[in-house]
NUSEKOL-246679 format. One record per residue (C-alpha): x, y, z; residue number from 0. Coordinates in steps of 0.25 Angstrom, whole numbers, plus 5000, padded with zeros to 4 digits. Each point is the difference from the previous one (the first is absolute). Layout:
N
+------+------+------+-----+
:   c1 :   c2 :   c3 :   k :
+------+------+------+-----+
:    X :    Y :    Z : NUM :
...
+------+------+------+-----+
***
This chain:
150
+------+------+------+-----+
:   c1 :   c2 :   c3 :   k :
+------+------+------+-----+
: 4945 : 5015 : 5004 :   0 :
: 5015 : 5004 : 4999 :   1 :
: 5000 : 5003 : 5015 :   2 :
: 4993 : 4988 : 5003 :   3 :
: 5010 : 4991 : 4993 :   4 :
: 5011 : 5007 : 5007 :   5 :
: 4994 : 4997 : 5013 :   6 :
: 4998 : 4986 : 4997 :   7 :
: 5015 : 4998 : 4996 :   8 :
: 5007 : 5009 : 5010 :   9 :
: 4992 : 4998 : 5013 :  10 :
: 5004 : 4985 : 5001 :  11 :
: 5014 : 5004 : 4997 :  12 :
: 5000 : 5010 : 5011 :  13 :
: 4994 : 4989 : 5010 :  14 :
: 5011 : 4990 : 4996 :  15 :
: 5011 : 5011 : 5001 :  16 :
: 4995 : 5003 : 5014 :  17 :
: 5000 : 4985 : 5004 :  18 :
: 5014 : 4999 : 4995 :  19 :
: 5004 : 5012 : 5009 :  20 :
: 4993 : 4993 : 5011 :  21 :
: 5008 : 4987 : 4998 :  22 :
: 5013 : 5008 : 4999 :  23 :
: 4997 : 5007 : 5013 :  24 :
: 4996 : 4987 : 5007 :  25 :
: 5011 : 4992 : 4995 :  26 :
: 5010 : 5011 : 5005 :  27 :
: 4994 : 5001 : 5013 :  28 :
: 5000 : 4985 : 5003 :  29 :
: 5013 : 4997 : 4992 :  30 :
: 4993 : 4991 : 4990 :  31 :
: 5009 : 5001 : 4988 :  32 :
: 4991 : 4992 : 4991 :  33 :
: 4988 : 5009 : 5003 :  34 :
: 5008 : 5013 : 4998 :  35 :
: 5005 : 4994 : 4986 :  36 :
: 4986 : 4996 : 4997 :  37 :
: 4995 : 5014 : 5003 :  38 :
: 5011 : 5007 : 4992 :  39 :
: 4997 : 4990 : 4988 :  40 :
: 4985 : 5005 : 5001 :  41 :
: 5004 : 5014 : 5000 :  42 :
: 5009 : 4999 : 4988 :  43 :
: 4990 : 4993 : 4992 :  44 :
: 4989 : 5010 : 5004 :  45 :
: 5009 : 5011 : 4996 :  46 :
: 5003 : 4994 : 4986 :  47 :
: 4985 : 4997 : 4998 :  48 :
: 4997 : 5015 : 5003 :  49 :
: 5011 : 5005 : 4991 :  50 :
: 4996 : 4991 : 4989 :  51 :
: 4985 : 5004 : 5002 :  52 :
: 5003 : 5015 : 5000 :  53 :
: 5009 : 4999 : 4987 :  54 :
: 4989 : 4992 : 4993 :  55 :
: 4989 : 5010 : 5003 :  56 :
: 5009 : 5013 : 4999 :  57 :
: 4997 : 5002 : 4985 :  58 :
: 4985 : 4996 : 5000 :  59 :
: 4998 : 5009 : 5012 :  60 :
: 5007 : 5012 : 4993 :  61 :
: 4992 : 4997 : 4987 :  62 :
: 4987 : 5000 : 5008 :  63 :
: 5002 : 5013 : 5007 :  64 :
: 5004 : 5006 : 4987 :  65 :
: 4987 : 4995 : 4993 :  66 :
: 4992 : 5005 : 5012 :  67 :
: 5007 : 5014 : 4999 :  68 :
: 4996 : 5000 : 4985 :  69 :
: 4986 : 4997 : 5003 :  70 :
: 4999 : 5012 : 5009 :  71 :
: 5007 : 5009 : 4989 :  72 :
: 5013 : 5001 : 5007 :  73 :
: 5014 : 4997 : 4994 :  74 :
: 5009 : 4989 : 5005 :  75 :
: 5010 : 5009 : 5006 :  76 :
: 4996 : 4998 : 5015 :  77 :
: 5000 : 4985 : 4999 :  78 :
: 5014 : 5001 : 4994 :  79 :
: 5005 : 5010 : 5010 :  80 :
: 4995 : 4991 : 5011 :  81 :
: 5006 : 4988 : 4994 :  82 :
: 5014 : 5007 : 4998 :  83 :
: 4999 : 5006 : 5014 :  84 :
: 4998 : 4987 : 5007 :  85 :
: 5012 : 4994 : 4993 :  86 :
: 5009 : 5011 : 5003 :  87 :
: 4994 : 5001 : 5014 :  88 :
: 5003 : 4986 : 5003 :  89 :
: 5014 : 5001 : 4995 :  90 :
: 5003 : 5012 : 5008 :  91 :
: 4994 : 4994 : 5013 :  92 :
: 5007 : 4987 : 4998 :  93 :
: 5013 : 5008 : 4998 :  94 :
: 4998 : 5008 : 5013 :  95 :
: 4996 : 4988 : 5008 :  96 :
: 5012 : 4992 : 4996 :  97 :
: 5010 : 5012 : 5002 :  98 :
: 4995 : 5002 : 5014 :  99 :
: 4998 : 4985 : 5003 : 100 :
: 4985 : 5001 : 5002 : 101 :
: 5003 : 5008 : 5013 : 102 :
: 4992 : 5012 : 5000 : 103 :
: 5005 : 5005 : 5013 : 104 :
: 5014 : 5004 : 4994 : 105 :
: 4994 : 5007 : 4987 : 106 :
: 5002 : 5015 : 4999 : 107 :
: 4988 : 5008 : 5002 : 108 :
: 5001 : 5005 : 4986 : 109 :
: 4999 : 4985 : 4994 : 110 :
: 4988 : 4997 : 5009 : 111 :
: 4993 : 5013 : 4995 : 112 :
: 5003 : 4996 : 4986 : 113 :
: 4994 : 4986 : 5002 : 114 :
: 4987 : 5006 : 5006 : 115 :
: 4999 : 5010 : 4989 : 116 :
: 5002 : 4988 : 4990 : 117 :
: 4989 : 4992 : 5007 : 118 :
: 4990 : 5012 : 5000 : 119 :
: 5002 : 5002 : 4985 : 120 :
: 4998 : 4986 : 4998 : 121 :
: 4987 : 5000 : 5008 : 122 :
: 4995 : 5012 : 4993 : 123 :
: 5002 : 4994 : 4987 : 124 :
: 4993 : 4987 : 5004 : 125 :
: 4988 : 5008 : 5006 : 126 :
: 4999 : 5009 : 4987 : 127 :
: 5000 : 4987 : 4992 : 128 :
: 4989 : 4994 : 5008 : 129 :
: 4992 : 5012 : 4999 : 130 :
: 5001 : 5001 : 4985 : 131 :
: 4998 : 4985 : 4998 : 132 :
: 4986 : 5002 : 5007 : 133 :
: 4995 : 5010 : 4991 : 134 :
: 4989 : 4996 : 4990 : 135 :
: 5003 : 4997 : 4986 : 136 :
: 4996 : 5010 : 4989 : 137 :
: 4992 : 4995 : 4988 : 138 :
: 5010 : 5005 : 4990 : 139 :
: 5013 : 5006 : 5001 : 140 :
: 5013 : 5003 : 4991 : 141 :
: 5004 : 4985 : 5002 : 142 :
: 4987 : 4994 : 4994 : 143 :
: 4987 : 4995 : 5005 : 144 :
: 4999 : 4995 : 5014 : 145 :
: 4996 : 4985 : 5001 : 146 :
: 4991 : 5004 : 5012 : 147 :
: 4991 : 5007 : 4991 : 148 :
: 4997 : 4992 : 4987 : 149 :
+------+------+------+-----+
***
């Protein structure tokens, strides 16, 4: 049910974000300052909402994935590694994008290759997590009895 609730809370935010971007584009095209400001205000509020939502669900999602890993007799190392990597990854990407002013055309090829490798590592970690989280629980393991098998 966790993914269902994420969809319920995030899909409307993406729709509102898209509408704000459309308002900004239309307002700039027809020189309507009020429409552009309204679009910018919608964009800012949507980004704040999505940031607050992601911060509010960060620890419960981590706890849920650790619990799921314990249910399949795995340690919590992979969820913690993915969590730490995503934080470091975000910081590195933000630093590189701000240094090169979000212009990928003027980045050295080494930086572009580094970014592609970082994205591929993150993608691999995500796929590995999804595969492990889809395994069936074991009745008993070193972390205790599984709630699935009473």
